[in-house]
mmCIF file as Biopython writes it, N, C-alpha, C and O atoms, coordinates in Angstrom:
data_model
#
loop_
_atom_site.group_PDB
_atom_site.id
_atom_site.type_symbol
_atom_site.label_atom_id
_atom_site.label_alt_id
_atom_site.label_comp_id
_atom_site.label_asym_id
_atom_site.label_entity_id
_atom_site.label_seq_id
_atom_site.pdbx_PDB_ins_code
_atom_site.Cartn_x
_atom_site.Cartn_y
_atom_site.Cartn_z
_atom_site.occupancy
_atom_site.B_iso_or_equiv
_atom_site.auth_seq_id
_atom_site.auth_asym_id
_atom_site.pdbx_PDB_model_num
ATOM 1   N N  . MET A ? 1  ? 0.807   -1.194 0.000   1.0 0.0 1  A 1 
ATOM 2   C CA . MET A ? 1  ? 0.000   0.000  0.000   1.0 0.0 1  A 1 
ATOM 3   C C  . MET A ? 1  ? 0.850   1.258  0.000   1.0 0.0 1  A 1 
ATOM 4   O O  . MET A ? 1  ? 0.321   2.338  -0.259  1.0 0.0 1  A 1 
ATOM 5   N N  . GLY A ? 2  ? 2.113   1.168  0.272   1.0 0.0 2  A 1 
ATOM 6   C CA . GLY A ? 2  ? 2.973   2.338  0.324   1.0 0.0 2  A 1 
ATOM 7   C C  . GLY A ? 2  ? 3.140   2.995  -1.029  1.0 0.0 2  A 1 
ATOM 8   O O  . GLY A ? 2  ? 3.397   4.197  -1.088  1.0 0.0 2  A 1 
ATOM 9   N N  . GLY A ? 3  ? 3.004   2.249  -2.130  1.0 0.0 3  A 1 
ATOM 10  C CA . GLY A ? 3  ? 3.167   2.794  -3.469  1.0 0.0 3  A 1 
ATOM 11  C C  . GLY A ? 3  ? 2.001   3.681  -3.896  1.0 0.0 3  A 1 
ATOM 12  O O  . GLY A ? 3  ? 2.137   4.483  -4.819  1.0 0.0 3  A 1 
ATOM 13  N N  . MET A ? 4  ? 0.890   3.543  -3.248  1.0 0.0 4  A 1 
ATOM 14  C CA . MET A ? 4  ? -0.287  4.317  -3.623  1.0 0.0 4  A 1 
ATOM 15  C C  . MET A ? 4  ? -0.162  5.794  -3.261  1.0 0.0 4  A 1 
ATOM 16  O O  . MET A ? 4  ? -0.777  6.638  -3.913  1.0 0.0 4  A 1 
ATOM 17  N N  . SER A ? 5  ? 0.618   6.121  -2.238  1.0 0.0 5  A 1 
ATOM 18  C CA . SER A ? 5  ? 0.735   7.508  -1.807  1.0 0.0 5  A 1 
ATOM 19  C C  . SER A ? 5  ? 1.547   8.366  -2.778  1.0 0.0 5  A 1 
ATOM 20  O O  . SER A ? 5  ? 1.463   9.593  -2.738  1.0 0.0 5  A 1 
ATOM 21  N N  . ASN A ? 6  ? 2.329   7.729  -3.647  1.0 0.0 6  A 1 
ATOM 22  C CA . ASN A ? 6  ? 3.147   8.472  -4.598  1.0 0.0 6  A 1 
ATOM 23  C C  . ASN A ? 6  ? 2.439   8.714  -5.931  1.0 0.0 6  A 1 
ATOM 24  O O  . ASN A ? 6  ? 3.039   9.271  -6.851  1.0 0.0 6  A 1 
ATOM 25  N N  . VAL A ? 7  ? 1.183   8.309  -6.049  1.0 0.0 7  A 1 
ATOM 26  C CA . VAL A ? 7  ? 0.439   8.469  -7.298  1.0 0.0 7  A 1 
ATOM 27  C C  . VAL A ? 7  ? 0.025   9.933  -7.438  1.0 0.0 7  A 1 
ATOM 28  O O  . VAL A ? 7  ? -0.562  10.520 -6.529  1.0 0.0 7  A 1 
ATOM 29  N N  . GLU A ? 8  ? 0.344   10.505 -8.593  1.0 0.0 8  A 1 
ATOM 30  C CA . GLU A ? 8  ? -0.014  11.906 -8.834  1.0 0.0 8  A 1 
ATOM 31  C C  . GLU A ? 8  ? -1.470  11.983 -9.291  1.0 0.0 8  A 1 
ATOM 32  O O  . GLU A ? 8  ? -1.866  11.305 -10.239 1.0 0.0 8  A 1 
ATOM 33  N N  . LYS A ? 9  ? -2.256  12.806 -8.617  1.0 0.0 9  A 1 
ATOM 34  C CA . LYS A ? 9  ? -3.674  12.957 -8.961  1.0 0.0 9  A 1 
ATOM 35  C C  . LYS A ? 9  ? -3.838  14.026 -10.021 1.0 0.0 9  A 1 
ATOM 36  O O  . LYS A ? 9  ? -3.217  15.087 -9.961  1.0 0.0 9  A 1 
ATOM 37  N N  . LYS A ? 10 ? -4.679  13.729 -10.986 1.0 0.0 10 A 1 
ATOM 38  C CA . LYS A ? 10 ? -4.987  14.712 -12.016 1.0 0.0 10 A 1 
ATOM 39  C C  . LYS A ? 10 ? -6.200  15.513 -11.563 1.0 0.0 10 A 1 
ATOM 40  O O  . LYS A ? 10 ? -7.135  14.958 -10.987 1.0 0.0 10 A 1 
ATOM 41  N N  . GLY A ? 11 ? -6.185  16.820 -11.823 1.0 0.0 11 A 1 
ATOM 42  C CA . GLY A ? 11 ? -7.318  17.666 -11.455 1.0 0.0 11 A 1 
ATOM 43  C C  . GLY A ? 11 ? -8.521  17.382 -12.325 1.0 0.0 11 A 1 
ATOM 44  O O  . GLY A ? 11 ? -8.388  16.850 -13.427 1.0 0.0 11 A 1 
ATOM 45  N N  . TYR A ? 12 ? -9.678  17.730 -11.842 1.0 0.0 12 A 1 
ATOM 46  C CA . TYR A ? 12 ? -10.920 17.519 -12.583 1.0 0.0 12 A 1 
ATOM 47  C C  . TYR A ? 12 ? -10.958 18.448 -13.788 1.0 0.0 12 A 1 
ATOM 48  O O  . TYR A ? 12 ? -10.722 19.650 -13.658 1.0 0.0 12 A 1 
ATOM 49  N N  . VAL A ? 13 ? -11.252 17.901 -14.949 1.0 0.0 13 A 1 
ATOM 50  C CA . VAL A ? 13 ? -11.366 18.686 -16.170 1.0 0.0 13 A 1 
ATOM 51  C C  . VAL A ? 13 ? -12.757 18.448 -16.740 1.0 0.0 13 A 1 
ATOM 52  O O  . VAL A ? 13 ? -13.101 17.322 -17.099 1.0 0.0 13 A 1 
ATOM 53  N N  . ASP A ? 14 ? -13.555 19.504 -16.824 1.0 0.0 14 A 1 
ATOM 54  C CA . ASP A ? 14 ? -14.902 19.411 -17.372 1.0 0.0 14 A 1 
ATOM 55  C C  . ASP A ? 14 ? -14.825 19.535 -18.889 1.0 0.0 14 A 1 
ATOM 56  O O  . ASP A ? 14 ? -14.370 20.564 -19.390 1.0 0.0 14 A 1 
ATOM 57  N N  . PRO A ? 15 ? -15.258 18.510 -19.644 1.0 0.0 15 A 1 
ATOM 58  C CA . PRO A ? 15 ? -15.158 18.593 -21.099 1.0 0.0 15 A 1 
ATOM 59  C C  . PRO A ? 15 ? -16.092 19.640 -21.702 1.0 0.0 15 A 1 
ATOM 60  O O  . PRO A ? 15 ? -15.876 20.061 -22.838 1.0 0.0 15 A 1 
ATOM 61  N N  . ALA A ? 16 ? -17.119 20.069 -20.976 1.0 0.0 16 A 1 
ATOM 62  C CA . ALA A ? 16 ? -18.056 21.056 -21.490 1.0 0.0 16 A 1 
ATOM 63  C C  . ALA A ? 16 ? -17.589 22.487 -21.227 1.0 0.0 16 A 1 
ATOM 64  O O  . ALA A ? 16 ? -18.206 23.432 -21.717 1.0 0.0 16 A 1 
ATOM 65  N N  . TRP A ? 17 ? -16.518 22.661 -20.466 1.0 0.0 17 A 1 
ATOM 66  C CA . TRP A ? 17 ? -16.029 24.002 -20.144 1.0 0.0 17 A 1 
ATOM 67  C C  . TRP A ? 17 ? -15.430 24.632 -21.392 1.0 0.0 17 A 1 
ATOM 68  O O  . TRP A ? 17 ? -14.634 23.986 -22.074 1.0 0.0 17 A 1 
ATOM 69  N N  . PRO A ? 18 ? -15.785 25.879 -21.716 1.0 0.0 18 A 1 
ATOM 70  C CA . PRO A ? 18 ? -15.239 26.520 -22.924 1.0 0.0 18 A 1 
ATOM 71  C C  . PRO A ? 18 ? -13.720 26.646 -22.869 1.0 0.0 18 A 1 
ATOM 72  O O  . PRO A ? 18 ? -13.144 26.891 -21.809 1.0 0.0 18 A 1 
ATOM 73  N N  . ALA A ? 19 ? -13.083 26.476 -24.019 1.0 0.0 19 A 1 
ATOM 74  C CA . ALA A ? 19 ? -11.621 26.514 -24.078 1.0 0.0 19 A 1 
ATOM 75  C C  . ALA A ? 19 ? -11.079 27.937 -24.005 1.0 0.0 19 A 1 
ATOM 76  O O  . ALA A ? 19 ? -10.071 28.174 -23.340 1.0 0.0 19 A 1 
ATOM 77  N N  . HIS A ? 20 ? -11.726 28.886 -24.671 1.0 0.0 20 A 1 
ATOM 78  C CA . HIS A ? 20 ? -11.240 30.259 -24.713 1.0 0.0 20 A 1 
ATOM 79  C C  . HIS A ? 20 ? -12.275 31.177 -24.072 1.0 0.0 20 A 1 
ATOM 80  O O  . HIS A ? 20 ? -13.375 31.344 -24.597 1.0 0.0 20 A 1 
ATOM 81  N N  . LEU A ? 21 ? -11.921 31.766 -22.945 1.0 0.0 21 A 1 
ATOM 82  C CA . LEU A ? 21 ? -12.827 32.648 -22.222 1.0 0.0 21 A 1 
ATOM 83  C C  . LEU A ? 21 ? -12.236 34.043 -22.121 1.0 0.0 21 A 1 
ATOM 84  O O  . LEU A ? 21 ? -11.075 34.202 -21.744 1.0 0.0 21 A 1 
ATOM 85  N N  . PRO A ? 22 ? -13.027 35.056 -22.454 1.0 0.0 22 A 1 
ATOM 86  C CA . PRO A ? 22 ? -12.521 36.422 -22.303 1.0 0.0 22 A 1 
ATOM 87  C C  . PRO A ? 22 ? -12.515 36.846 -20.837 1.0 0.0 22 A 1 
ATOM 88  O O  . PRO A ? 22 ? -13.215 36.250 -20.018 1.0 0.0 22 A 1 
ATOM 89  N N  . GLY A ? 23 ? -11.752 37.844 -20.508 1.0 0.0 23 A 1 
ATOM 90  C CA . GLY A ? 23 ? -11.726 38.371 -19.141 1.0 0.0 23 A 1 
ATOM 91  C C  . GLY A ? 23 ? -10.924 37.499 -18.204 1.0 0.0 23 A 1 
ATOM 92  O O  . GLY A ? 23 ? -9.801  37.101 -18.511 1.0 0.0 23 A 1 
ATOM 93  N N  . ASP A ? 24 ? -11.523 37.200 -17.035 1.0 0.0 24 A 1 
ATOM 94  C CA . ASP A ? 24 ? -10.797 36.453 -16.010 1.0 0.0 24 A 1 
ATOM 95  C C  . ASP A ? 24 ? -10.920 34.939 -16.145 1.0 0.0 24 A 1 
ATOM 96  O O  . ASP A ? 24 ? -10.398 34.208 -15.302 1.0 0.0 24 A 1 
ATOM 97  N N  . GLY A ? 25 ? -11.596 34.450 -17.184 1.0 0.0 25 A 1 
ATOM 98  C CA . GLY A ? 25 ? -11.627 33.017 -17.440 1.0 0.0 25 A 1 
ATOM 99  C C  . GLY A ? 25 ? -12.729 32.245 -16.761 1.0 0.0 25 A 1 
ATOM 100 O O  . GLY A ? 25 ? -12.619 31.026 -16.627 1.0 0.0 25 A 1 
ATOM 101 N N  . HIS A ? 26 ? -13.802 32.907 -16.320 1.0 0.0 26 A 1 
ATOM 102 C CA . HIS A ? 26 ? -14.924 32.211 -15.698 1.0 0.0 26 A 1 
ATOM 103 C C  . HIS A ? 26 ? -16.130 32.274 -16.619 1.0 0.0 26 A 1 
ATOM 104 O O  . HIS A ? 26 ? -16.528 33.352 -17.060 1.0 0.0 26 A 1 
ATOM 105 N N  . ALA A ? 27 ? -16.712 31.114 -16.910 1.0 0.0 27 A 1 
ATOM 106 C CA . ALA A ? 27 ? -17.876 31.040 -17.794 1.0 0.0 27 A 1 
ATOM 107 C C  . ALA A ? 27 ? -19.158 31.115 -16.966 1.0 0.0 27 A 1 
ATOM 108 O O  . ALA A ? 27 ? -19.937 30.162 -16.947 1.0 0.0 27 A 1 
ATOM 109 N N  . VAL A ? 28 ? -19.381 32.216 -16.297 1.0 0.0 28 A 1 
ATOM 110 C CA . VAL A ? 28 ? -20.573 32.409 -15.481 1.0 0.0 28 A 1 
ATOM 111 C C  . VAL A ? 28 ? -21.499 33.357 -16.236 1.0 0.0 28 A 1 
ATOM 112 O O  . VAL A ? 28 ? -21.174 34.527 -16.436 1.0 0.0 28 A 1 
ATOM 113 N N  . SER A ? 29 ? -22.642 32.848 -16.648 1.0 0.0 29 A 1 
ATOM 114 C CA . SER A ? 29 ? -23.571 33.676 -17.405 1.0 0.0 29 A 1 
ATOM 115 C C  . SER A ? 29 ? -24.728 34.185 -16.546 1.0 0.0 29 A 1 
ATOM 116 O O  . SER A ? 29 ? -25.477 35.057 -16.987 1.0 0.0 29 A 1 
ATOM 117 N N  . GLU A ? 30 ? -24.889 33.661 -15.329 1.0 0.0 30 A 1 
ATOM 118 C CA . GLU A ? 30 ? -25.987 34.106 -14.473 1.0 0.0 30 A 1 
ATOM 119 C C  . GLU A ? 30 ? -25.811 35.559 -14.025 1.0 0.0 30 A 1 
ATOM 120 O O  . GLU A ? 30 ? -26.792 36.241 -13.726 1.0 0.0 30 A 1 
ATOM 121 N N  . LEU A ? 31 ? -24.567 36.030 -13.979 1.0 0.0 31 A 1 
ATOM 122 C CA . LEU A ? 31 ? -24.342 37.405 -13.546 1.0 0.0 31 A 1 
ATOM 123 C C  . LEU A ? 31 ? -24.804 38.408 -14.591 1.0 0.0 31 A 1 
ATOM 124 O O  . LEU A ? 31 ? -25.165 39.534 -14.249 1.0 0.0 31 A 1 
ATOM 125 N N  . THR A ? 32 ? -24.799 38.015 -15.853 1.0 0.0 32 A 1 
ATOM 126 C CA . THR A ? 32 ? -25.200 38.927 -16.928 1.0 0.0 32 A 1 
ATOM 127 C C  . THR A ? 32 ? -26.616 38.667 -17.412 1.0 0.0 32 A 1 
ATOM 128 O O  . THR A ? 32 ? -27.105 39.388 -18.282 1.0 0.0 32 A 1 
ATOM 129 N N  . SER A ? 33 ? -27.283 37.661 -16.876 1.0 0.0 33 A 1 
ATOM 130 C CA . SER A ? 33 ? -28.629 37.318 -17.315 1.0 0.0 33 A 1 
ATOM 131 C C  . SER A ? 33 ? -29.664 38.170 -16.585 1.0 0.0 33 A 1 
ATOM 132 O O  . SER A ? 33 ? -29.426 38.646 -15.475 1.0 0.0 33 A 1 
ATOM 133 N N  . ARG A ? 34 ? -30.800 38.351 -17.219 1.0 0.0 34 A 1 
ATOM 134 C CA . ARG A ? 34 ? -31.889 39.089 -16.559 1.0 0.0 34 A 1 
ATOM 135 C C  . ARG A ? 34 ? -32.693 38.184 -15.628 1.0 0.0 34 A 1 
ATOM 136 O O  . ARG A ? 34 ? -33.496 38.667 -14.829 1.0 0.0 34 A 1 
ATOM 137 N N  . LEU A ? 35 ? -32.475 36.852 -15.733 1.0 0.0 35 A 1 
ATOM 138 C CA . LEU A ? 35 ? -33.168 35.889 -14.893 1.0 0.0 35 A 1 
ATOM 139 C C  . LEU A ? 35 ? -32.160 35.089 -14.076 1.0 0.0 35 A 1 
ATOM 140 O O  . LEU A ? 35 ? -31.044 34.834 -14.530 1.0 0.0 35 A 1 
ATOM 141 N N  . ALA A ? 36 ? -32.556 34.694 -12.869 1.0 0.0 36 A 1 
ATOM 142 C CA . ALA A ? 36 ? -31.692 33.865 -12.033 1.0 0.0 36 A 1 
ATOM 143 C C  . ALA A ? 36 ? -31.853 32.404 -12.429 1.0 0.0 36 A 1 
ATOM 144 O O  . ALA A ? 36 ? -32.944 31.975 -12.804 1.0 0.0 36 A 1 
ATOM 145 N N  . GLY A ? 37 ? -30.790 31.655 -12.348 1.0 0.0 37 A 1 
ATOM 146 C CA . GLY A ? 37 ? -30.834 30.236 -12.647 1.0 0.0 37 A 1 
ATOM 147 C C  . GLY A ? 37 ? -30.493 29.935 -14.093 1.0 0.0 37 A 1 
ATOM 148 O O  . GLY A ? 37 ? -30.127 30.824 -14.861 1.0 0.0 37 A 1 
ATOM 149 N N  . ALA A ? 38 ? -30.619 28.670 -14.448 1.0 0.0 38 A 1 
ATOM 150 C CA . ALA A ? 38 ? -30.271 28.231 -15.797 1.0 0.0 38 A 1 
ATOM 151 C C  . ALA A ? 38 ? -31.337 28.656 -16.797 1.0 0.0 38 A 1 
ATOM 152 O O  . ALA A ? 38 ? -32.516 28.765 -16.459 1.0 0.0 38 A 1 
ATOM 153 N N  . SER A ? 39 ? -30.913 28.891 -18.011 1.0 0.0 39 A 1 
ATOM 154 C CA . SER A ? 39 ? -31.848 29.256 -19.076 1.0 0.0 39 A 1 
ATOM 155 C C  . SER A ? 39 ? -32.611 28.025 -19.533 1.0 0.0 39 A 1 
ATOM 156 O O  . SER A ? 39 ? -32.094 26.909 -19.485 1.0 0.0 39 A 1 
ATOM 157 N N  . SER A ? 40 ? -33.841 28.235 -19.975 1.0 0.0 40 A 1 
ATOM 158 C CA . SER A ? 40 ? -34.671 27.148 -20.469 1.0 0.0 40 A 1 
ATOM 159 C C  . SER A ? 40 ? -34.252 26.779 -21.884 1.0 0.0 40 A 1 
ATOM 160 O O  . SER A ? 40 ? -33.933 27.666 -22.676 1.0 0.0 40 A 1 
ATOM 161 N N  . PRO A ? 41 ? -34.244 25.494 -22.223 1.0 0.0 41 A 1 
ATOM 162 C CA . PRO A ? 41 ? -33.927 25.119 -23.598 1.0 0.0 41 A 1 
ATOM 163 C C  . PRO A ? 41 ? -35.017 25.544 -24.574 1.0 0.0 41 A 1 
ATOM 164 O O  . PRO A ? 41 ? -34.787 25.538 -25.783 1.0 0.0 41 A 1 
ATOM 165 N N  . PHE A ? 42 ? -36.199 25.913 -24.082 1.0 0.0 42 A 1 
ATOM 166 C CA . PHE A ? 42 ? -37.308 26.347 -24.925 1.0 0.0 42 A 1 
ATOM 167 C C  . PHE A ? 42 ? -37.375 27.861 -25.045 1.0 0.0 42 A 1 
ATOM 168 O O  . PHE A ? 42 ? -38.268 28.384 -25.711 1.0 0.0 42 A 1 
ATOM 169 N N  . GLY A ? 43 ? -36.460 28.566 -24.422 1.0 0.0 43 A 1 
ATOM 170 C CA . GLY A ? 43 ? -36.443 30.021 -24.480 1.0 0.0 43 A 1 
ATOM 171 C C  . GLY A ? 43 ? -36.880 30.622 -23.157 1.0 0.0 43 A 1 
ATOM 172 O O  . GLY A ? 43 ? -37.695 30.040 -22.440 1.0 0.0 43 A 1 
ATOM 173 N N  . ASP A ? 44 ? -36.343 31.776 -22.839 1.0 0.0 44 A 1 
ATOM 174 C CA . ASP A ? 44 ? -36.652 32.406 -21.554 1.0 0.0 44 A 1 
ATOM 175 C C  . ASP A ? 44 ? -37.971 33.163 -21.569 1.0 0.0 44 A 1 
ATOM 176 O O  . ASP A ? 44 ? -38.446 33.583 -20.514 1.0 0.0 44 A 1 
ATOM 177 N N  . ASP A ? 45 ? -38.576 33.347 -22.742 1.0 0.0 45 A 1 
ATOM 178 C CA . ASP A ? 45 ? -39.818 34.099 -22.814 1.0 0.0 45 A 1 
ATOM 179 C C  . ASP A ? 45 ? -41.057 33.211 -22.704 1.0 0.0 45 A 1 
ATOM 180 O O  . ASP A ? 45 ? -42.176 33.718 -22.787 1.0 0.0 45 A 1 
ATOM 181 N N  . LEU A ? 46 ? -40.887 31.907 -22.520 1.0 0.0 46 A 1 
ATOM 182 C CA . LEU A ? 46 ? -42.008 30.975 -22.398 1.0 0.0 46 A 1 
ATOM 183 C C  . LEU A ? 46 ? -42.582 31.048 -20.990 1.0 0.0 46 A 1 
ATOM 184 O O  . LEU A ? 46 ? -41.857 30.897 -20.006 1.0 0.0 46 A 1 
ATOM 185 N N  . GLU A ? 47 ? -43.892 31.281 -20.899 1.0 0.0 47 A 1 
ATOM 186 C CA . GLU A ? 47 ? -44.564 31.315 -19.598 1.0 0.0 47 A 1 
ATOM 187 C C  . GLU A ? 47 ? -45.414 30.061 -19.465 1.0 0.0 47 A 1 
ATOM 188 O O  . GLU A ? 47 ? -46.174 29.704 -20.365 1.0 0.0 47 A 1 
ATOM 189 N N  . LEU A ? 48 ? -45.268 29.402 -18.323 1.0 0.0 48 A 1 
ATOM 190 C CA . LEU A ? 48 ? -46.031 28.188 -18.055 1.0 0.0 48 A 1 
ATOM 191 C C  . LEU A ? 48 ? -47.064 28.443 -16.983 1.0 0.0 48 A 1 
ATOM 192 O O  . LEU A ? 48 ? -46.797 29.250 -16.093 1.0 0.0 48 A 1 
ATOM 193 N N  . PRO A ? 49 ? -48.207 27.823 -17.004 1.0 0.0 49 A 1 
ATOM 194 C CA . PRO A ? 49 ? -48.683 26.832 -17.964 1.0 0.0 49 A 1 
ATOM 195 C C  . PRO A ? 49 ? -49.148 27.494 -19.256 1.0 0.0 49 A 1 
ATOM 196 O O  . PRO A ? 49 ? -49.623 28.629 -19.258 1.0 0.0 49 A 1 
ATOM 197 N N  . VAL A ? 50 ? -48.999 26.753 -20.358 1.0 0.0 50 A 1 
ATOM 198 C CA . VAL A ? 50 ? -49.409 27.221 -21.679 1.0 0.0 50 A 1 
ATOM 199 C C  . VAL A ? 50 ? -50.878 26.854 -21.870 1.0 0.0 50 A 1 
ATOM 200 O O  . VAL A ? 50 ? -51.285 25.756 -21.492 1.0 0.0 50 A 1 
ATOM 201 N N  . PRO A ? 51 ? -51.693 27.756 -22.455 1.0 0.0 51 A 1 
ATOM 202 C CA . PRO A ? 51 ? -53.099 27.402 -22.714 1.0 0.0 51 A 1 
ATOM 203 C C  . PRO A ? 51 ? -53.185 26.187 -23.648 1.0 0.0 51 A 1 
ATOM 204 O O  . PRO A ? 51 ? -52.466 26.141 -24.646 1.0 0.0 51 A 1 
ATOM 205 N N  . PRO A ? 52 ? -54.033 25.215 -23.355 1.0 0.0 52 A 1 
ATOM 206 C CA . PRO A ? 52 ? -54.115 23.998 -24.185 1.0 0.0 52 A 1 
ATOM 207 C C  . PRO A ? 52 ? -54.494 24.285 -25.638 1.0 0.0 52 A 1 
ATOM 208 O O  . PRO A ? 52 ? -54.118 23.526 -26.531 1.0 0.0 52 A 1 
ATOM 209 N N  . GLU A ? 53 ? -55.232 25.364 -25.888 1.0 0.0 53 A 1 
ATOM 210 C CA . GLU A ? 53 ? -55.650 25.685 -27.246 1.0 0.0 53 A 1 
ATOM 211 C C  . GLU A ? 53 ? -54.464 26.039 -28.145 1.0 0.0 53 A 1 
ATOM 212 O O  . GLU A ? 53 ? -54.533 25.861 -29.361 1.0 0.0 53 A 1 
ATOM 213 N N  . SER A ? 54 ? -53.390 26.532 -27.559 1.0 0.0 54 A 1 
ATOM 214 C CA . SER A ? 54 ? -52.237 26.958 -28.349 1.0 0.0 54 A 1 
ATOM 215 C C  . SER A ? 54 ? -51.252 25.825 -28.652 1.0 0.0 54 A 1 
ATOM 216 O O  . SER A ? 54 ? -50.285 26.049 -29.380 1.0 0.0 54 A 1 
ATOM 217 N N  . LEU A ? 55 ? -51.466 24.622 -28.120 1.0 0.0 55 A 1 
ATOM 218 C CA . LEU A ? 55 ? -50.520 23.533 -28.287 1.0 0.0 55 A 1 
ATOM 219 C C  . LEU A ? 55 ? -50.683 22.771 -29.599 1.0 0.0 55 A 1 
ATOM 220 O O  . LEU A ? 55 ? -49.688 22.301 -30.151 1.0 0.0 55 A 1 
ATOM 221 N N  . GLY A ? 56 ? -51.891 22.636 -30.109 1.0 0.0 56 A 1 
ATOM 222 C CA . GLY A ? 56 ? -52.105 21.863 -31.323 1.0 0.0 56 A 1 
ATOM 223 C C  . GLY A ? 56 ? -52.031 20.362 -31.092 1.0 0.0 56 A 1 
ATOM 224 O O  . GLY A ? 56 ? -51.813 19.603 -32.036 1.0 0.0 56 A 1 
ATOM 225 N N  . TYR A ? 57 ? -52.206 19.930 -29.868 1.0 0.0 57 A 1 
ATOM 226 C CA . TYR A ? 57 ? -52.154 18.510 -29.535 1.0 0.0 57 A 1 
ATOM 227 C C  . TYR A ? 57 ? -53.530 17.888 -29.729 1.0 0.0 57 A 1 
ATOM 228 O O  . TYR A ? 57 ? -54.532 18.440 -29.275 1.0 0.0 57 A 1 
ATOM 229 N N  . VAL A ? 58 ? -53.583 16.739 -30.403 1.0 0.0 58 A 1 
ATOM 230 C CA . VAL A ? 58 ? -54.827 15.989 -30.576 1.0 0.0 58 A 1 
ATOM 231 C C  . VAL A ? 58 ? -54.634 14.649 -29.887 1.0 0.0 58 A 1 
ATOM 232 O O  . VAL A ? 58 ? -53.751 13.874 -30.253 1.0 0.0 58 A 1 
ATOM 233 N N  . HIS A ? 59 ? -55.466 14.379 -28.885 1.0 0.0 59 A 1 
ATOM 234 C CA . HIS A ? 59 ? -55.351 13.139 -28.134 1.0 0.0 59 A 1 
ATOM 235 C C  . HIS A ? 59 ? -55.745 11.962 -29.025 1.0 0.0 59 A 1 
ATOM 236 O O  . HIS A ? 59 ? -56.766 12.028 -29.710 1.0 0.0 59 A 1 
ATOM 237 N N  . PRO A ? 60 ? -54.958 10.889 -29.027 1.0 0.0 60 A 1 
ATOM 238 C CA . PRO A ? 60 ? -55.284 9.748  -29.891 1.0 0.0 60 A 1 
ATOM 239 C C  . PRO A ? 60 ? -56.561 9.044  -29.431 1.0 0.0 60 A 1 
ATOM 240 O O  . PRO A ? 60 ? -56.858 8.953  -28.240 1.0 0.0 60 A 1 
ATOM 241 N N  . TYR A ? 61 ? -57.292 8.557  -30.410 1.0 0.0 61 A 1 
ATOM 242 C CA . TYR A ? 61 ? -58.537 7.853  -30.132 1.0 0.0 61 A 1 
ATOM 243 C C  . TYR A ? 61 ? -58.407 6.438  -30.681 1.0 0.0 61 A 1 
ATOM 244 O O  . TYR A ? 61 ? -58.021 6.254  -31.835 1.0 0.0 61 A 1 
ATOM 245 N N  . THR A ? 62 ? -58.723 5.444  -29.870 1.0 0.0 62 A 1 
ATOM 246 C CA . THR A ? 62 ? -58.646 4.056  -30.287 1.0 0.0 62 A 1 
ATOM 247 C C  . THR A ? 62 ? -60.049 3.526  -30.541 1.0 0.0 62 A 1 
ATOM 248 O O  . THR A ? 62 ? -60.908 3.549  -29.660 1.0 0.0 62 A 1 
ATOM 249 N N  . ARG A ? 63 ? -60.267 3.042  -31.773 1.0 0.0 63 A 1 
ATOM 250 C CA . ARG A ? 63 ? -61.560 2.447  -32.110 1.0 0.0 63 A 1 
ATOM 251 C C  . ARG A ? 63 ? -61.439 0.944  -31.900 1.0 0.0 63 A 1 
ATOM 252 O O  . ARG A ? 63 ? -60.581 0.302  -32.505 1.0 0.0 63 A 1 
ATOM 253 N N  . ILE A ? 64 ? -62.270 0.390  -31.068 1.0 0.0 64 A 1 
ATOM 254 C CA . ILE A ? 64 ? -62.224 -1.034 -30.742 1.0 0.0 64 A 1 
ATOM 255 C C  . ILE A ? 64 ? -63.015 -1.818 -31.785 1.0 0.0 64 A 1 
ATOM 256 O O  . ILE A ? 64 ? -64.180 -1.516 -32.043 1.0 0.0 64 A 1 
ATOM 257 N N  . ASN A ? 65 ? -62.387 -2.811 -32.375 1.0 0.0 65 A 1 
ATOM 258 C CA . ASN A ? 65 ? -63.055 -3.667 -33.365 1.0 0.0 65 A 1 
ATOM 259 C C  . ASN A ? 65 ? -63.881 -4.721 -32.641 1.0 0.0 65 A 1 
ATOM 260 O O  . ASN A ? 65 ? -63.357 -5.493 -31.838 1.0 0.0 65 A 1 
ATOM 261 N N  . ARG A ? 66 ? -65.184 -4.745 -32.936 1.0 0.0 66 A 1 
ATOM 262 C CA . ARG A ? 66 ? -66.049 -5.766 -32.336 1.0 0.0 66 A 1 
ATOM 263 C C  . ARG A ? 66 ? -66.910 -6.382 -33.388 1.0 0.0 66 A 1 
ATOM 264 O O  . ARG A ? 66 ? -67.712 -7.267 -33.089 1.0 0.0 66 A 1 
#
């Protein structure tokens, strides 16, 4: 077990972290956003709940063969 203490640890590297960052090198977008928290993948202007009439969803109907 004595050989384990000499193992060099590699620091955590996030593959999603941008490679080239302007300024001090921090990819923090919440400070410049008008909203707190993460942005929605559907856009920040979407208000929930959405009226059902605006969705265009038609519920499937199953006709039973008898």
